[in-house]
C-alpha positions as CSV (number, residue, x, y, z in Angstrom):
1,M,-111.5,157.4,237.0
2,D,-112.9,153.9,236.8
3,R,-111.5,151.3,234.4
4,R,-114.5,151.2,232.1
5,T,-114.5,155.0,231.6
6,I,-110.8,155.4,230.8
7,L,-110.7,152.4,228.5
8,R,-113.7,153.4,226.5
9,Y,-113.0,157.0,226.0
10,L,-109.3,156.7,225.4
11,A,-110.5,155.0,222.2
12,A,-110.6,158.5,220.8
13,A,-107.1,159.3,221.7
14,T,-103.5,158.6,221.0
15,L,-101.3,157.5,223.9
16,L,-97.7,158.2,224.3
17,P,-95.9,157.1,227.5
18,A,-94.1,160.0,229.1
19,I,-90.5,159.3,230.2
20,S,-90.3,159.2,234.0
21,G,-87.2,159.6,236.1
22,K,-87.1,155.8,236.6
23,A,-87.1,155.0,232.9
24,A,-84.9,152.1,231.9
25,S,-81.6,153.4,230.6
26,A,-81.9,151.3,227.4
27,V,-85.2,152.9,226.3
28,T,-84.8,155.4,223.4
29,K,-85.9,158.9,224.2
30,R,-87.1,161.5,221.7
31,P,-87.4,165.3,222.3
32,I,-90.4,167.3,221.3
33,P,-88.6,170.0,219.3
34,S,-90.6,173.0,220.6
35,T,-89.9,172.3,224.3
36,G,-87.3,169.6,224.6
37,E,-89.7,167.4,226.6
38,Q,-88.9,163.8,226.1
39,I,-91.2,161.0,225.2
40,T,-90.9,157.3,224.2
41,P,-90.8,156.8,220.4
42,V,-93.4,154.0,220.4
43,G,-96.8,154.8,221.7
44,L,-100.3,153.4,221.1
45,G,-103.0,154.2,218.6
46,T,-106.4,153.4,219.9
47,W,-108.6,154.1,217.0
48,Q,-111.0,151.1,216.6
49,T,-108.7,148.8,218.6
50,F,-110.1,150.2,221.9
51,D,-113.7,150.1,220.9
52,A,-115.0,147.6,223.4
53,G,-118.1,146.5,225.3
54,D,-118.6,146.5,229.0
55,S,-117.6,142.9,229.8
56,T,-114.5,142.0,231.8
57,G,-113.4,139.8,229.0
58,E,-113.4,142.7,226.6
59,L,-111.9,145.3,228.9
60,D,-109.2,143.4,230.7
61,P,-106.9,142.9,227.7
62,L,-107.1,146.7,227.0
63,R,-106.2,147.4,230.6
64,E,-103.2,145.1,230.2
65,V,-102.2,146.8,227.0
66,L,-102.0,150.1,228.9
67,K,-100.1,148.6,231.8
68,I,-97.5,147.2,229.4
69,L,-97.2,150.5,227.6
70,I,-96.5,152.4,230.9
71,N,-94.4,149.7,232.6
72,K,-92.1,149.2,229.6
73,S,-91.4,152.9,229.5
74,G,-90.2,153.1,233.1
75,S,-93.3,154.3,234.9
76,V,-94.9,152.5,237.9
77,V,-98.5,151.3,237.8
78,D,-100.4,150.5,241.0
79,S,-102.1,147.1,241.3
80,T,-105.3,148.9,241.9
81,E,-107.8,150.1,239.2
82,L,-106.4,152.1,236.3
83,S,-105.0,155.3,237.9
84,L,-103.1,155.9,234.6
85,N,-104.3,159.3,233.6
86,D,-101.3,161.2,235.0
87,K,-98.8,158.7,233.6
88,L,-99.8,159.2,229.9
89,F,-99.1,161.8,227.4
90,I,-102.6,162.0,225.8
91,A,-103.1,163.3,222.3
92,T,-106.6,163.6,221.0
93,K,-108.3,165.5,218.2
94,V,-111.0,167.8,216.9
95,W,-112.8,166.5,213.9
96,T,-115.8,168.6,212.9
97,S,-116.6,171.9,211.2
98,G,-117.3,175.2,212.8
99,E,-115.8,177.0,215.8
100,S,-118.6,176.4,218.3
101,E,-119.0,172.7,217.3
102,G,-115.2,172.3,217.6
103,I,-115.2,173.8,221.1
104,R,-118.1,171.6,222.1
105,Q,-116.3,168.5,220.8
106,M,-113.1,169.4,222.6
107,D,-114.9,170.2,225.9
108,K,-116.4,166.8,225.7
109,S,-113.0,165.3,225.4
110,F,-111.8,167.1,228.6
111,A,-114.9,165.9,230.4
112,L,-114.7,162.3,229.3
113,L,-111.0,162.0,230.0
114,Q,-111.4,163.9,233.3
115,R,-108.6,166.2,232.5
116,S,-108.2,169.9,233.1
117,Q,-105.3,169.9,230.6
118,I,-104.7,167.7,227.5
119,D,-101.2,167.2,226.3
120,L,-101.8,167.4,222.5
121,M,-104.9,168.5,220.6
122,Q,-104.8,167.9,216.8
123,V,-107.0,169.0,213.9
124,H,-107.8,165.6,212.5
125,N,-107.6,165.2,208.7
126,L,-107.3,168.9,208.4
127,V,-111.1,169.4,208.8
128,D,-111.8,173.1,209.0
129,W,-108.2,173.6,210.1
130,K,-108.0,177.4,209.8
131,T,-110.9,177.7,212.3
132,H,-109.6,175.1,214.7
133,L,-106.0,176.2,214.8
134,K,-107.1,179.6,216.0
135,T,-109.1,177.9,218.8
136,L,-106.2,175.6,219.6
137,Q,-103.7,178.5,219.9
138,R,-106.1,180.3,222.3
139,M,-106.5,177.1,224.4
140,K,-102.7,176.8,224.5
141,D,-102.4,180.3,225.7
142,E,-104.9,179.5,228.4
143,Q,-102.9,176.4,229.3
144,R,-105.8,174.1,228.6
145,I,-103.6,172.2,226.1
146,R,-99.9,171.9,226.0
147,Y,-99.3,171.3,222.3
148,T,-101.1,171.9,219.0
149,G,-101.0,169.8,215.8
150,I,-102.5,168.5,212.6
151,T,-103.1,165.0,211.3
152,H,-103.8,163.1,208.1
153,Y,-103.3,159.6,206.8
154,S,-103.3,160.2,203.0
155,E,-100.6,161.3,200.6
156,S,-103.2,163.4,198.9
157,A,-103.1,165.8,201.8
158,Y,-99.3,166.3,201.8
159,D,-99.3,169.6,199.8
160,Q,-101.8,171.2,202.3
161,M,-99.9,169.8,205.3
162,E,-96.7,171.3,203.9
163,R,-98.3,174.8,203.6
164,I,-99.6,174.6,207.1
165,M,-96.3,173.6,208.5
166,R,-94.6,176.5,206.8
167,D,-97.1,179.1,207.7
168,Y,-98.5,178.2,211.2
169,P,-96.8,177.7,214.5
170,I,-97.9,174.1,215.2
171,D,-96.0,171.8,217.6
172,F,-96.9,168.4,216.0
173,M,-97.9,166.9,212.7
174,Q,-99.1,163.3,212.3
175,V,-98.8,161.5,209.0
176,N,-98.6,158.0,207.5
177,Y,-95.2,156.5,206.9
178,S,-93.9,153.0,206.7
179,L,-91.4,150.7,204.9
180,Q,-94.0,150.5,202.1
181,S,-95.2,154.1,202.0
182,R,-92.2,156.4,202.1
183,L,-93.4,159.5,200.3
184,A,-93.3,161.6,203.5
185,E,-89.5,161.3,203.4
186,Q,-89.3,163.6,200.4
187,R,-90.7,166.8,201.8
188,L,-92.7,166.5,205.0
189,L,-90.1,164.9,207.3
190,P,-87.3,167.2,206.2
191,L,-89.6,170.2,206.6
192,A,-90.6,169.0,210.1
193,Q,-86.9,169.0,211.0
194,E,-86.4,172.4,209.5
195,K,-89.3,174.0,211.3
196,G,-88.9,172.2,214.6
197,I,-92.1,170.2,214.5
198,A,-92.6,166.9,216.2
199,V,-93.7,164.0,214.1
200,I,-96.2,161.2,215.0
201,I,-96.4,158.4,212.5
202,N,-99.7,156.5,211.9
203,Q,-100.4,153.3,209.9
204,P,-96.9,151.8,210.5
205,F,-98.1,148.3,209.5
206,E,-100.2,149.4,206.6
207,E,-103.3,147.9,208.4
208,G,-101.5,144.6,208.5
209,A,-100.4,144.4,204.9
210,L,-96.7,144.5,205.9
211,F,-97.1,141.3,207.9
212,A,-98.9,139.6,205.0
213,S,-96.0,140.5,202.7
214,V,-93.5,138.7,205.0
215,K,-95.6,135.8,206.0
216,G,-93.6,132.6,206.2
217,K,-90.3,134.5,205.8
218,Q,-87.5,134.6,208.3
219,L,-86.3,137.8,209.8
220,P,-82.9,138.7,208.3
221,E,-80.1,137.5,210.6
222,W,-78.4,141.0,210.4
223,A,-81.5,142.5,212.2
224,K,-79.9,141.4,215.4
225,H,-77.2,144.0,214.9
226,F,-79.8,146.6,216.0
227,E,-81.5,144.4,218.5
228,C,-84.5,143.5,216.4
229,F,-86.2,140.2,217.0
230,S,-89.6,140.3,215.3
231,W,-91.1,141.7,212.1
232,A,-93.1,144.2,214.2
233,Q,-89.9,145.5,215.6
234,F,-88.3,145.5,212.2
235,F,-91.1,147.7,210.8
236,L,-91.2,150.0,213.8
237,K,-87.4,150.5,214.1
238,F,-87.2,151.5,210.5
239,I,-89.7,154.3,211.2
240,I,-88.2,155.6,214.5
241,S,-84.7,155.5,213.1
242,H,-85.6,158.4,210.8
243,P,-84.2,161.5,212.6
244,A,-87.4,163.5,212.0
245,V,-89.7,161.0,213.7
246,T,-90.7,161.6,217.3
247,C,-93.1,158.7,217.9
248,V,-95.0,156.0,216.1
249,I,-98.4,154.8,217.2
250,P,-99.2,151.2,216.2
251,G,-102.7,150.3,217.2
252,T,-103.5,147.1,219.2
253,S,-105.8,145.6,221.7
254,N,-103.6,142.6,222.2
255,P,-101.2,142.7,225.2
256,R,-98.7,140.4,223.5
257,H,-98.5,142.6,220.5
258,M,-98.1,145.7,222.8
259,A,-95.2,144.1,224.5
260,D,-93.6,143.3,221.1
261,N,-94.2,146.8,219.8
262,I,-92.9,148.7,222.8
263,T,-89.7,146.6,222.6
264,A,-88.8,148.5,219.4
265,A,-88.2,151.5,221.6
266,Y,-85.3,149.7,223.3
267,G,-81.7,149.1,222.2
268,S,-80.0,150.4,219.1
269,L,-81.5,151.5,215.8
270,P,-80.5,150.8,212.2
271,D,-78.2,153.3,210.6
272,T,-78.5,154.7,207.1
273,Q,-77.0,151.6,205.4
274,M,-79.2,149.2,207.4
275,R,-82.3,151.2,206.5
276,A,-81.5,150.8,202.8
277,E,-81.2,147.1,203.4
278,M,-84.5,147.0,205.1
279,V,-86.1,148.6,202.1
280,K,-84.6,146.0,199.9
281,V,-86.0,143.2,202.1
282,L,-89.6,144.5,201.6
283,A,-89.0,145.0,197.9
284,S,-87.9,141.4,197.5
């Protein structure tokens, strides 16, 4: 796969670095409850951030982001063009109505990503979810996909997500959660633990609002106790320290930000008392 193809079409996906046998010992690992397979708890959301043109100036930073994502999780990247496909846990989505249209959309994802098997296929924003979950289960039985899931980004969908989690055998659910938006803690995250469903977190930075809220403020000195050295790591470590969370997917097209984000997967995490102090920091 050439560089231009993978970078442009991964824009529709979520990227989670799979743990290799050479992974650094300090990196945190999280199991997918339905199988025990381990992944790194900080991945990459590519929605909008990977929408790029064809120029080298636009594509090279995205290539570097992917290299950092994989290198920092212990996998080895060649110095040649992006041969990254087999080094990534790729999660993408179906987001349309109707069985035939859903199948057409998913087949296109297989073709564009040049994959015979996709790791995780999700019903995005619960659009026509009853129809698509039947298709996803069939595709899983055929081993075209490895895991099934649902996604949403709005608290208004929580009741419906809860019903699906209780009644359908999904492997993953993706939901919004951050230091600022913690409603998912009340029912969805505990239910995911109860049902053995992996959790992917979106909107960890509230589209940048969290950084605006701490602009000009110093990181608390006690953050060093859980090896946290930036506000991005502060926000991400709060999320992945919740026992229900499998992975968080901050979006970026900036290599420096990717390096900062993935560092949150290393070292210790805040305990319950520290998490409470982190909430107070944002409230103040």
